[in-house]
C-alpha positions, -999 to +999 in steps of 0.1 A: +000+000+000+027+025-009+005+049-028-029+041-014-053+071-016-074+083+012-109+096+009-124+117+036-160+107+041-180+131+061-203+108+080-238+118+090-235+150+071-270+159+082-257+158+117-235+190+113-240+203+147-242+240+155-224+250+187-238+281+203-209+280+227-185+288+199-205+313+178-221+346+180-246+350+151-256+314+143-286+298+127-310+278+149-295+245+162-318+225+139-303+241+108-284+218+086-260+229+059-250+208+029-215+205+015-211+212-022-174+204-023-154+181-001-116+178-007-097+147+006-066+153+026-031+144+013-004+129+033-028+115+059-010+093+085-020+057+078-027+051+115-059+071+111-075+048+086-109+038+099-108+065+126-134+092+131-123+126+143-141+158+152-132+190+134-148+224+142-150+253+119-171+283+110-191+283+077-190+319+065-217+337+046-202+326+013-200+290+024-163+289+031-149+273+062-126+293+085-112+290+120-107+253+115-096+234+146-091+197+155-114+188+183-101+152+187-071+131+179-048+161+175-013+156+163+007+178+140+008+154+110-030+149+112-036+187+114-012+194+085-033+169+064-068+177+075-069+215+080-059+225+045-083+200+030-113+213+051-103+248+042-111+239+006-146+225+014-176+246+003-211+246+018-245+260+009-246+292+029-268+291+060-298+315+057-316+330+086-344+355+082-336+357+045-299+366+050-267+344+049-252+340+083-221+324+098-224+291+116-200+273+139-201+235+134-185+204+147-181+178+119-173+142+124-150+129+097-142+092+090-112+082+070-117+053+045-097+038+017-108+049-017-116+019-038 
């Protein structure tokens, strides 16, 4: 498995959880946002194959993630792989009262081998 490729699969994408403790102007906690682009990490340490991690980030009014932080299983190699990939993800912006708003989420991500 010298050059096996990793695919990031965002499990339970409908379970993107808003976290009022981390955000100011957020949509209601039952608001779900959908990804329109998910980028797989490169250089992911093999020891994380099959693992699920938690990553938090803010989805901005344009659907771009920012303030990306590892919430579980933090190590530098994992962060160097996952954070730049998540920064390239794009979401349908969250709308509240007819206006796009920022939303802080915690996203579970499971690493699987791409077949």
